[in-house]
Backbone bond lengths (Angstrom), bond angles and torsions (degrees), N, CA, C in turn:
res aa  C-N    CA-C-N  psi(-1)  N-CA   C-N-CA  omega(-1)  CA-C   N-CA-C  phi
1 X - - - 1.464 - - 1.522 108.99 -
2 X 1.311 116.05 138.01 1.459 122.65 178.87 1.528 109.02 -120.53
3 X 1.326 115.62 127.83 1.455 120.92 172.68 1.513 108.72 -102.56
4 X 1.326 117.52 118.61 1.463 122.38 -176.95 1.518 109.49 -109.93
5 X 1.341 116.13 131.46 1.458 121.00 -176.00 1.523 108.95 99.22
6 X 1.327 115.87 -127.21 1.467 120.10 173.90 1.523 107.65 -122.80
7 X 1.315 115.34 82.14 1.466 121.96 -177.79 1.516 111.87 -110.68
8 X 1.330 117.23 10.33 1.465 121.80 -175.26 1.536 113.31 -57.88
9 X 1.348 120.21 -41.73 1.474 118.42 179.85 1.528 112.81 -57.03
10 X 1.324 117.21 -42.24 1.464 119.73 -179.62 1.524 110.34 -73.97
11 X 1.322 117.47 -38.66 1.457 120.27 178.06 1.525 111.09 -62.59
12 X 1.331 116.83 -39.94 1.460 120.56 179.13 1.523 110.98 -64.49
13 X 1.318 116.38 -42.13 1.467 119.38 178.95 1.517 110.57 -66.02
14 X 1.331 116.88 -38.97 1.459 120.07 178.38 1.527 110.98 -60.99
15 X 1.336 116.22 -39.77 1.464 120.36 178.85 1.527 111.02 -67.11
16 X 1.343 117.34 -40.65 1.472 120.52 -179.58 1.515 111.60 -66.03
17 X 1.342 116.67 -31.04 1.455 120.35 -177.14 1.530 112.92 -90.57
18 X 1.319 116.11 15.31 1.458 119.09 174.16 1.498 114.91 98.58
19 X 1.324 117.81 11.14 1.463 120.13 176.38 1.515 111.12 -73.34
20 X 1.318 115.69 175.82 1.459 120.77 -178.01 1.530 109.66 -82.28
21 X 1.337 116.04 71.85 1.448 120.43 -177.20 1.516 113.44 -61.75
22 X 1.344 116.79 -32.54 1.457 119.84 -178.74 1.516 112.32 -74.41
23 X 1.329 117.33 -10.14 1.458 121.44 179.43 1.528 111.45 -110.62
24 X 1.326 117.08 18.46 1.459 122.81 -176.46 1.520 110.32 -106.95
25 X 1.327 115.60 137.22 1.459 121.90 178.77 1.523 109.00 -127.00
26 X 1.328 116.91 139.50 1.463 122.09 177.36 1.527 108.87 -108.35
27 X 1.330 116.67 118.75 1.464 122.30 176.49 1.519 108.01 -102.79
28 X 1.339 116.38 112.42 1.457 121.56 -175.00 1.519 109.74 -110.47
29 X 1.340 118.84 128.00 1.466 122.23 -177.21 1.526 112.37 -63.22
30 X 1.316 115.74 144.88 1.466 120.99 178.19 1.523 110.49 -59.39
31 X 1.333 117.36 -37.73 1.467 120.75 -176.63 1.532 111.88 -64.50
32 X 1.321 117.18 -30.45 1.460 120.57 -178.61 1.524 112.82 -90.80
33 X 1.304 117.06 -23.17 1.456 120.43 -175.80 1.518 111.03 91.34
34 X 1.322 115.75 167.72 1.457 119.88 -177.53 1.511 111.66 -135.93
35 X 1.320 115.25 175.55 1.448 121.28 177.27 1.522 109.55 -150.21
36 X 1.312 114.73 163.68 1.458 121.09 178.60 1.524 108.65 -74.53
37 X 1.338 115.98 128.06 1.472 120.18 -179.25 1.519 110.14 -150.85
38 X 1.326 117.01 138.01 1.474 129.09 -7.18 1.523 111.13 -76.77
39 X 1.305 116.62 156.15 1.466 120.87 -172.44 1.523 111.92 -70.81
40 X 1.339 118.04 -22.03 1.459 120.92 -175.52 1.522 112.99 -108.58
41 X 1.334 117.15 18.52 1.463 119.66 -178.87 1.523 108.93 -153.10
42 X 1.319 115.96 -176.20 1.461 120.83 179.58 1.524 110.54 -64.10
43 X 1.328 115.97 138.70 1.460 121.00 -175.14 1.532 112.25 -63.18
44 X 1.343 115.83 135.12 1.463 121.72 176.30 1.535 110.61 -130.90
45 X 1.326 116.26 21.87 1.465 121.56 176.88 1.524 109.18 -103.66
46 X 1.338 115.87 136.13 1.461 122.40 -178.58 1.521 108.66 -122.02
47 X 1.322 116.44 129.58 1.460 121.81 175.43 1.523 107.25 -96.76
48 X 1.334 117.23 118.07 1.458 118.88 -174.83 1.509 112.81 -161.63
49 X 1.301 115.64 -175.41 1.457 123.88 178.96 1.522 108.32 -90.01
50 X 1.331 116.61 114.55 1.462 119.71 -177.43 1.527 111.83 -69.71
51 X 1.338 117.63 -18.10 1.452 120.15 176.88 1.538 111.43 -83.06
52 X 1.328 116.18 -13.98 1.469 122.02 175.18 1.525 107.60 -137.09
53 X 1.314 117.42 65.86 1.469 120.79 -172.55 1.528 112.24 -67.42
54 X 1.331 117.19 141.77 1.457 121.46 178.90 1.528 112.16 -80.13
55 X 1.303 115.82 50.10 1.467 122.32 -175.87 1.526 108.30 -135.08
56 X 1.305 116.28 137.91 1.460 120.95 -177.55 1.527 111.01 -70.21
57 X 1.323 118.41 143.30 1.467 120.92 174.93 1.530 110.71 -61.06
58 X 1.316 115.35 153.01 1.465 122.42 176.95 1.534 111.88 55.61
59 X 1.335 116.88 44.61 1.460 119.68 -176.89 1.528 113.59 -130.97
60 X 1.335 118.78 -3.18 1.465 121.68 -175.32 1.522 109.61 -117.61
61 X 1.322 116.52 132.42 1.462 120.62 -179.25 1.525 112.63 -86.20
62 X 1.323 116.72 -33.88 1.469 121.40 -178.27 1.524 109.02 -138.59
63 X 1.324 116.41 138.03 1.461 121.83 174.86 1.522 108.72 -128.12
64 X 1.318 115.35 126.05 1.464 121.82 175.58 1.521 107.91 -107.72
65 X 1.330 117.17 119.55 1.466 122.77 -177.97 1.526 108.29 -111.32
66 X 1.326 115.66 119.55 1.463 120.30 -178.08 1.522 109.15 -147.22
67 X 1.325 117.09 134.35 1.467 123.04 -177.11 1.526 110.49 55.74
68 X 1.320 116.09 46.88 1.464 120.30 -179.42 1.525 111.98 -138.08
69 X 1.327 117.70 -54.38 1.465 120.11 -174.47 1.523 111.71 -61.35
70 X 1.334 117.76 -35.69 1.469 120.41 -176.99 1.523 112.37 -70.27
71 X 1.337 117.86 -14.20 1.464 121.51 179.08 1.528 112.23 -104.62
72 X 1.309 117.57 -2.05 1.456 120.58 -175.79 1.528 111.20 -83.14
73 X 1.347 115.61 135.14 1.462 120.44 175.74 1.514 111.50 -78.17
74 X 1.330 117.03 -16.95 1.466 122.76 179.86 1.531 109.29 -132.43
75 X 1.317 117.96 69.73 1.469 119.74 -176.88 1.517 113.16 -62.62
76 X 1.330 117.29 -33.67 1.465 119.36 178.82 1.520 111.50 -65.68
77 X 1.328 117.28 -43.92 1.458 121.13 179.33 1.530 110.84 -68.54
78 X 1.318 117.80 -36.73 1.461 121.46 178.43 1.522 110.88 -60.70
79 X 1.315 117.77 -43.60 1.463 120.84 179.88 1.524 111.22 -66.08
80 X 1.324 117.45 -35.60 1.470 119.56 176.76 1.528 111.02 -65.31
81 X 1.331 116.90 -37.94 1.467 120.80 177.98 1.528 110.29 -65.29
82 X 1.320 117.28 -43.08 1.458 120.90 178.68 1.524 110.57 -64.70
83 X 1.319 117.06 -35.85 1.465 121.23 177.22 1.527 110.07 -60.67
84 X 1.320 116.90 -40.31 1.459 120.81 179.89 1.521 112.22 -67.07
85 X 1.334 118.10 -30.84 1.460 120.70 -179.05 1.525 112.31 -72.10
86 X 1.323 117.38 -28.16 1.455 121.22 -175.93 1.527 111.75 -73.69
87 X 1.323 115.11 147.34 1.458 120.60 170.64 1.533 107.87 -74.79
88 X 1.331 119.14 158.88 1.465 120.04 174.48 1.532 110.59 -56.79
89 X 1.304 116.21 128.21 1.453 121.14 -175.25 1.510 113.48 87.24
90 X 1.345 117.96 -0.87 1.458 121.59 178.62 1.520 111.51 -68.01
91 X 1.313 116.31 156.70 1.467 121.57 -175.88 1.529 111.46 -114.64
92 X 1.320 114.92 144.90 1.462 123.33 174.50 1.518 108.24 -115.25
93 X 1.326 116.98 127.58 1.457 121.83 173.07 1.516 107.70 -111.57
94 X 1.314 116.27 114.06 1.459 122.52 -172.64 1.524 110.11 -113.03
95 X 1.333 116.29 127.53 1.462 122.52 177.46 1.521 107.93 -119.52
96 X 1.338 117.11 119.74 1.466 121.61 -178.06 1.524 109.94 -135.93
97 X 1.340 117.91 155.25 1.470 120.29 176.60 1.533 110.65 -62.94
98 X 1.301 115.44 138.81 1.459 121.50 179.60 1.525 109.58 -95.42
99 X 1.324 116.32 121.18 1.465 120.01 -179.09 1.526 112.11 -60.37
100 X 1.326 117.26 -26.78 1.460 121.11 -178.36 1.525 112.67 -88.49
101 X 1.336 117.53 -6.41 1.454 120.22 -176.62 1.522 113.04 -92.20
102 X 1.333 115.81 168.21 1.462 121.31 -178.18 1.522 112.29 -74.96
103 X 1.320 118.53 -31.55 1.455 121.08 -172.00 1.526 112.46 -65.74
104 X 1.323 117.61 -27.26 1.465 120.39 179.45 1.522 111.96 -76.48
105 X 1.332 118.14 -13.37 1.467 121.59 -174.64 1.532 112.83 -126.35
106 X 1.325 118.12 2.49 1.454 121.28 -172.00 1.526 109.70 -107.33
107 X 1.321 117.72 91.62 1.458 121.91 173.59 1.514 113.82 54.07
108 X 1.327 115.22 -140.04 1.460 121.25 -178.63 1.525 109.64 -101.18
109 X 1.313 115.10 96.23 1.457 121.68 175.84 1.528 108.02 -119.24
110 X 1.323 118.68 164.55 1.466 120.05 178.08 1.520 114.16 -59.27
111 X 1.334 117.91 -16.74 1.457 120.91 -178.50 1.527 112.68 -116.45
112 X 1.331 117.58 20.16 1.468 120.21 -178.32 1.527 112.35 -94.47
113 X 1.313 118.65 -3.05 1.462 121.59 177.20 1.523 109.41 -114.88
114 X 1.314 115.29 163.98 1.453 118.95 -176.62 1.519 111.51 82.42
115 X 1.304 116.07 -168.76 1.465 122.44 -176.87 1.520 110.52 -99.63
116 X 1.347 118.45 113.38 1.468 119.38 175.85 1.520 110.36 -74.18
117 X 1.319 116.01 156.31 1.454 121.13 -176.33 1.518 111.15 -121.53
118 X 1.303 115.40 151.19 1.456 121.04 169.31 1.531 108.52 -93.06
119 X 1.300 115.40 164.50 1.458 120.61 178.34 1.525 111.17 -57.51
120 X 1.327 117.09 -45.15 1.459 120.53 -176.31 1.531 111.58 -67.84
121 X 1.331 117.57 -36.75 1.463 120.50 -178.89 1.514 111.42 -66.70
122 X 1.324 117.36 -48.88 1.463 119.51 -177.52 1.521 110.49 -69.99
123 X 1.309 117.49 -32.11 1.469 120.34 176.41 1.523 110.42 -64.08
124 X 1.332 116.71 -43.34 1.453 121.14 178.93 1.526 111.41 -63.10
125 X 1.344 117.30 -40.87 1.462 121.05 178.66 1.524 111.23 -62.13
126 X 1.314 117.05 -42.29 1.461 120.66 -179.02 1.526 111.67 -67.61
127 X 1.311 116.38 -41.40 1.468 119.42 179.65 1.527 111.04 -66.72
128 X 1.322 117.21 -38.52 1.469 120.38 178.07 1.525 111.27 -65.56
129 X 1.335 117.14 -26.89 1.468 121.10 178.48 1.525 111.71 -88.29
130 X 1.324 117.37 10.10 1.468 123.83 176.10 1.522 113.78 74.05
131 X 1.342 117.77 20.30 1.451 120.07 174.57 1.525 110.14 -83.08
132 X 1.316 115.45 148.91 1.458 121.91 171.30 1.525 107.91 -101.93
133 X 1.303 117.89 117.60 1.459 122.19 -175.72 1.525 109.69 -77.23
134 X 1.320 115.39 128.72 1.459 121.78 179.93 1.524 112.18 -99.13
135 X 1.314 116.87 -43.63 1.465 119.65 -176.53 1.519 109.87 -157.33
136 X 1.329 116.39 142.12 1.456 122.25 176.25 1.524 108.90 -131.66
137 X 1.315 115.62 128.12 1.459 120.84 177.22 1.511 109.34 -145.79
138 X 1.316 117.25 -166.56 1.454 120.96 177.39 1.526 109.22 -149.91
139 X 1.327 114.81 166.03 1.463 121.16 -179.75 1.521 108.48 -146.77
140 X 1.326 116.55 175.74 1.469 123.45 179.18 1.532 110.87 65.02
141 X 1.315 115.78 74.06 1.465 120.79 -176.73 1.525 113.09 -90.38
142 X 1.328 118.46 -15.08 1.453 120.49 178.20 1.525 108.59 -121.67
143 X 1.338 117.87 151.08 1.466 120.57 -178.91 1.527 110.98 -62.63
144 X 1.331 117.65 155.17 1.465 120.20 179.73 1.520 111.66 -66.04
145 X 1.311 115.95 137.40 1.462 120.97 179.41 1.528 108.65 -162.37
146 X 1.322 115.60 147.28 1.461 121.20 176.16 1.527 111.96 -100.97
147 X 1.326 116.65 9.22 1.465 120.08 -179.97 1.534 109.24 -65.09
148 X 1.331 117.64 136.67 1.475 119.82 -178.17 1.520 114.01 -56.41
149 X 1.349 116.94 -35.33 1.456 119.44 180.00 1.529 110.81 -65.33
150 X 1.340 116.35 -44.32 1.462 119.62 178.28 1.525 110.84 -60.05
151 X 1.331 115.69 -44.86 1.462 119.52 -178.33 1.522 111.50 -64.70
152 X 1.320 116.61 -29.05 1.455 119.84 -179.05 1.526 112.06 -76.52
153 X 1.334 116.48 -38.98 1.468 118.79 -176.10 1.527 112.40 -93.84
154 X 1.343 116.96 -3.67 1.470 120.15 -176.63 1.528 113.95 -54.38
155 X 1.346 120.31 -48.47 1.468 118.93 -179.81 1.527 112.83 -59.26
156 X 1.337 116.75 -38.71 1.460 120.09 -179.57 1.525 111.07 -67.08
157 X 1.349 116.57 -44.07 1.464 120.37 -179.87 1.524 110.57 -63.33
158 X 1.318 117.16 -41.79 1.462 120.46 178.51 1.514 110.89 -61.60
159 X 1.323 117.28 -41.79 1.466 120.55 179.96 1.528 110.92 -66.35
160 X 1.325 116.94 -44.69 1.467 120.13 179.31 1.527 110.66 -63.27
161 X 1.330 116.72 -40.75 1.458 119.50 179.11 1.508 112.62 -64.15
162 X 1.328 116.78 -41.55 1.467 119.58 -179.60 1.517 112.26 -66.56
163 X 1.335 116.80 -25.79 1.466 120.56 -179.77 1.519 111.45 -84.63
164 X 1.339 117.29 -47.25 1.460 120.76 -172.16 1.528 113.99 -99.06
165 X 1.330 118.06 -23.98 1.464 121.40 179.66 1.536 108.85 -134.84
166 X 1.312 117.18 66.07 1.467 120.68 -170.23 1.520 115.03 -64.45
167 X 1.329 119.25 -14.44 1.460 120.95 -178.54 1.525 112.26 -124.77
168 X 1.335 116.85 26.31 1.462 120.25 -176.79 1.515 113.12 -120.21
169 X 1.306 118.74 12.67 1.455 121.06 177.53 1.520 111.47 -74.02
170 X 1.314 116.08 175.24 1.456 119.69 -178.01 1.517 114.03 -69.23
171 X 1.333 117.01 -23.21 1.463 121.08 -179.80 1.523 109.90 -133.94
172 X 1.317 116.06 136.73 1.451 121.53 172.68 1.528 108.66 -86.17
173 X 1.313 116.34 136.80 1.463 122.35 -179.94 1.525 107.53 -122.81
174 X 1.321 116.21 115.68 1.455 121.27 -173.66 1.516 109.76 -123.67
175 X 1.314 116.34 131.70 1.463 121.31 172.82 1.527 108.26 -108.76
176 X 1.324 115.99 127.61 1.459 121.54 -179.13 1.518 109.14 -132.71
177 X 1.317 115.98 159.69 1.465 121.76 -175.49 1.516 110.76 -127.99
178 X 1.326 115.09 146.71 1.462 121.26 174.27 1.521 108.29 -90.87
179 X 1.313 116.10 105.57 1.453 121.60 177.69 1.522 108.41 -111.95
180 X 1.313 116.03 110.87 1.451 120.55 -176.54 1.515 111.68 -61.39
181 X 1.323 116.37 -48.35 1.459 119.24 -175.50 1.518 111.91 -68.48
182 X 1.345 116.10 -35.77 1.464 118.93 178.11 1.510 110.37 -64.64
183 X 1.338 116.96 -42.34 1.464 120.61 -178.78 1.516 110.74 -65.70
184 X 1.349 116.80 -44.79 1.458 120.23 179.57 1.511 110.82 -64.66
185 X 1.340 116.51 -41.08 1.453 119.85 -179.85 1.509 112.58 -63.89
186 X 1.337 116.50 -38.69 1.460 120.26 179.49 1.517 110.84 -65.82
187 X 1.353 116.80 -43.45 1.456 119.56 178.78 1.515 110.72 -65.07
188 X 1.345 116.76 -38.60 1.467 120.15 179.83 1.521 110.89 -64.93
189 X 1.340 116.26 -39.54 1.461 120.18 178.66 1.519 110.97 -62.95
190 X 1.348 115.80 -43.69 1.461 119.89 178.77 1.538 110.21 -63.01
191 X 1.345 116.64 -39.90 1.459 120.61 -178.81 1.512 110.93 -65.55
192 X 1.347 116.47 -43.34 1.468 119.97 179.13 1.519 110.46 -63.33
193 X 1.333 116.48 -42.89 1.469 119.56 -179.89 1.522 110.93 -63.25
194 X 1.323 117.38 -40.33 1.469 120.88 179.23 1.523 110.71 -64.69
195 X 1.335 116.75 -45.76 1.465 120.28 179.54 1.519 111.41 -64.05
196 X 1.313 117.46 -36.47 1.459 120.78 179.26 1.526 110.64 -65.15
197 X 1.336 116.38 -41.92 1.466 119.72 179.09 1.531 110.25 -64.51
198 X 1.332 116.76 -40.59 1.465 119.54 178.62 1.525 110.92 -63.23
199 X 1.330 116.50 -41.86 1.460 119.90 179.61 1.520 111.24 -65.81
200 X 1.333 115.60 -37.01 1.466 119.76 -179.96 1.522 110.78 -65.51
201 X 1.333 116.47 -42.17 1.461 120.36 178.17 1.522 110.37 -63.57
202 X 1.340 117.37 -41.79 1.461 121.12 179.92 1.522 111.03 -63.49
203 X 1.323 116.49 -40.26 1.464 120.30 179.39 1.528 110.74 -64.65
204 X 1.334 115.94 -39.43 1.458 119.30 179.27 1.521 111.11 -64.80
205 X 1.334 115.84 -39.88 1.461 119.58 179.00 1.540 111.17 -65.52
206 X 1.327 115.44 -42.75 1.473 119.93 -177.87 1.522 112.07 -70.60
207 X 1.319 116.52 -23.96 1.452 119.16 -178.02 1.513 113.72 -85.84
208 X 1.331 116.89 -6.35 1.456 119.78 179.56 1.531 110.06 -67.21
209 X 1.327 117.96 132.93 1.462 123.35 179.99 1.524 109.57 -94.34
210 X 1.316 115.30 121.86 1.461 118.82 179.42 1.509 110.06 -76.11
211 X 1.327 119.80 140.79 1.473 122.03 179.92 1.521 110.29 -69.02
212 X 1.345 116.36 141.80 1.467 122.19 178.30 1.513 110.47 -77.84
213 X 1.338 116.38 146.89 1.446 120.55 176.90 1.527 109.66 -71.72
């Protein structure tokens, strides 16, 4: 599993809950800075260029992207690079600020900086990068607060939001898959359609009757 951006909080929780912590790597962008992780074991955090990751193609089963896409100047190219890192059938879990949610517009929150995305925009980016979208949802329906009342009703609000406003939370959460055959088939379909249109135009030109003198 690879965490790209700042995904350490989720990676740490995954390790505590019995995930494959020893097989997890954190790739932290040079622009954001890095830190030693985990603090109580051998370091597995790498500070590097996410556009030229020091990881072999087709070698990662899962990629978690958090606090990264919204800061990228080339989000389309970044997703294509991540697609190349995944093994066939590998999964991408993408967390981005939701333009329709409160967290992107409410003071200083973890998702109030960078470029927020709409559902349609991030879906289009993933499809253009040849990902097959499996599931799209959202989370964080109420602004961050340490007030006891907020902490008490938070689970209920999250549940109600996921049921009645599934795409209006503060963060969009998208799971996508690298399907080799789907990607090749889509490109082949586009190629056939393009060639057919070219042939149709050529036939129309050749069928034009020139006027007699």
